[in-house]
N, C-alpha and C positions, 0 to 999 in steps of 0.2 A: 575643601571636600576631604573627609577622612578616608582612610584606606579601605574600610569596609564599604563605604558608599561607592568608591571608585571600583572596587571588585564587583559589587552588585551590577554596576553599569556594564562592565566588561563581560560578565557572565551572560547578561541579557543580550549584549551584542553578539556573543558567540552562539546564540540560539536557544539558550535556556529561557524558560518562562520566569516571570517575576517571582512566583511562588517557589520555584525550584532554586532560584538564586538566594532568596530569603532563607529557605530551609538549609541550604549548604552553609551559608555564613553563620547561621545560628549554631550549627554543629561545629563550626570552626571555633567559635567562642567557647563552647563547652559540649562534650558528648551528652547525649540524652539516654536515659535509662529505658524509657518507654515512648511509644508514639504519642501518648496523651501528654507527656512532658513537652514534646515539641508543639503540640496543638496549643497548649497553654502559653508557651513562650513566644510563638509566632503570631498567635491570634488567627491562624488560618483554619479552615474547616477540616474535619476529619478526612473527607474524601480527597481534598486538595493535598493534604499532607501525604496520604498514601500514594497518590499519583506522583508526587514529587520524589518521595523515597524510592519508588520503583524506577523512575527515570535516572536518578542519581546513582542508583546501584548499577544500572545498565552501563552507565558511563564510567563506572569504577571510581566514582568520586567520593563514595561513602562505603562504609563496611558495617554490616549488621551481625551481631551475635546474640546469644540468648540474654545477655546482660546489658549490652549497650549498642547505641548507634553512634558512630563517630565519623568525622570527616577525614578523608585521605588527601594526599597531595593532588595538585592539578596536572600531574604528568599525563594521566590518561586522557584528560580533556584536551590537552595540548596536542597529543598524538592524534586524537580523533579529528581535531581541527586541521592538522597538517594533511591528513588523508583526504578530508573534504576539500581542502585547497587544491590538492593534486588532481582530484576528480574534476573540479571546476576548471582548472587550467587545461585539462584534457578536452573538456567540452568547449572551452574558448578556442583552442586550436582547431578542433573539428569544424566549428562554425566559421572561423577565419578561412579555412581551406575550402569549405563548401561555397561560401558567399560569392566568389567571382564567377561561379558556374551557374548561378541561379537563373540568369536571363538567357542562357544558351538554349537553342532549340533542343527539345527532348532527345531527338535522334542524333544530336551532334556529339554526345558523349557515349561511346560504346562500352567503356569500362571505367570504373571509378573506385579506387581502393585507398582507404586510410591505413597507414602502416605505423605501428606504435612501438613495437619491441625491436631490439637490436637485431634479432634473427630475421624478423620480417624485412627490416631495412637492408640487411645484407643480401637476402634472397632477391629482393627487387633490384638491387644494385648489380648483382651478378646476372640476373635475367636481362638487364639492359646490355650487358656485354656479349650476350649470346644471340642477339637478334641478327637476322639476315639484313645487312646494310652495306653500303659502300663507304660511308663515313660515320663514325661515332662522334657525336658532338657533345661538348660539355662546356659549361661556363659558370663562374661564380667564385665562391669562397672554398676552394679545395682544402685549405689548411684546417678549417673548422670542421669540415665533413670527415676528413680522413680518420681522426681518432674515434669517431662515433661508430664506424664499421670495423674497428679493430686494428687499424693501422696497416702496416706493410703487408702482412700475409694476405689479407683480403684484397688490398689494392693491387698486389702482384698477380693474384689469381684473375682479377678483372682484366688486367693488362694482357695476361697470357691468353685469356678467352678472346678478347677483341681482335688481337693481331691475327688470329686464325680466320677472321671474317673480313676485316677491312682496315682502312687507315683510321687515324684518330686525330681529331682537331679539338683543342681546348683553349679556353681563355680563362686564365687564373687571375682573378683580380686581387688575390693576396699571394704573398710569397713566404716560403718557410722551408723547413726540412723535407716535407713530403714533395712539394713542388720541385725542389732542387734534386731530389733523389730520382725523379722520373723525367726531368727536363734537362737539356744540355745547357751549359753555360752560355753558349752562343744564343740559344733561344731566349734565355732569361735576359741577356743584355739587349737583344733585339726588340723584345716586346714589353719589358717591364715599364720603361718610361712612357711608352705609348698607352699602355693600359691605365697608368696613373693619370695621364692627360685626359682620358675619357671620363674620369670622375664617376665611375659606375658605383652604385650603392648596392652591392651584392653581399655584404657582410652577413655571414651565417646562412647563406643560401647557396645550394649547389644543384644545378639543373642538368639533366642528361636527356638526350634525344638522339635520333638518327636522321640521316638525310632522306630515307625512303620508307621508314616505318612510322606509324602514327602514335607510338607510345612516348609519353613524356614523364620522367621521374623528377619530382620537385622535392628536394630535401631541405628541411628547415631546422636550423640549430640555434634559433634565437633564444630559446629557453634551454640552458645547458642541462637542466634536470629532466627535460622532456623533449629530446630531439624526435622528429617524426618525419615521415615521408608521405607523399601523395603520388600514386601511380595512376595515370590517366591515359586512356586510349581515345584520341579524338583528332580527326584530321584538321579541324579548325584550329584547335590549340597547337597542334604540332606545326602547322603552316606558319602560325604567328611566331612560334619559338624559332623555327628555322630562319624566317626572315630577320628576326632580331639577331640571331647568331651571325648570319651573313653580313648584316649591317655593321656589327661590332668588328667582325673580321676585316672588312674593307677599311674601316676607320683606323685600325692598327697595322694594316698591311699583312695580315695573317692569311695568305692565299694558298 
């Protein structure tokens, strides 16, 4: 397969029509002075050429002047594809987050919010520290979550907020500078091996909840370019998360 044939297939795979791909490749070979020149060279109809030119101009893949129509680089198309990819990834994350709740009774979910920007994630994180609770509960991959919300300044603010309300219980399944900053050496030595023995798969997930409030914040960092959070108020979900947290705590002796 020659390079033009390969490019044609890739352009079609990227969403261009066959006629748009043919028109672009023909202009790559040689600029055209007039539309009728392109019609003659591609054997496409006049209306098809006009539609193709319009689409390629919108994508900034070609440039028209009074004298010529010429092909530009594929940078604009690549940028457009990356943006489309990002939008699709966002849609995938939304569907993944929504899917587990589809079979829950309608009245079981009181609130349900997708959070996509850093500011939204920070606001939700700090909101969880200000709830009226006896114990603030957290578990998962703290090290991956910490940089997403800006590191120590926000983490410290969260800590300051929560100590005004109640105690804090956390199960960090990963260790690193943030965990060591907020935890004592004694705690790290006491729980690290036990957590590892649990073989919990919470990489890139950090969950926050409380012992007597029904909000659950689920933070997902699996896609480094698109971290996101889900804030849910549901007694059913909160009860499940509390039971899970208590089960893990008992298994590692975190009482």
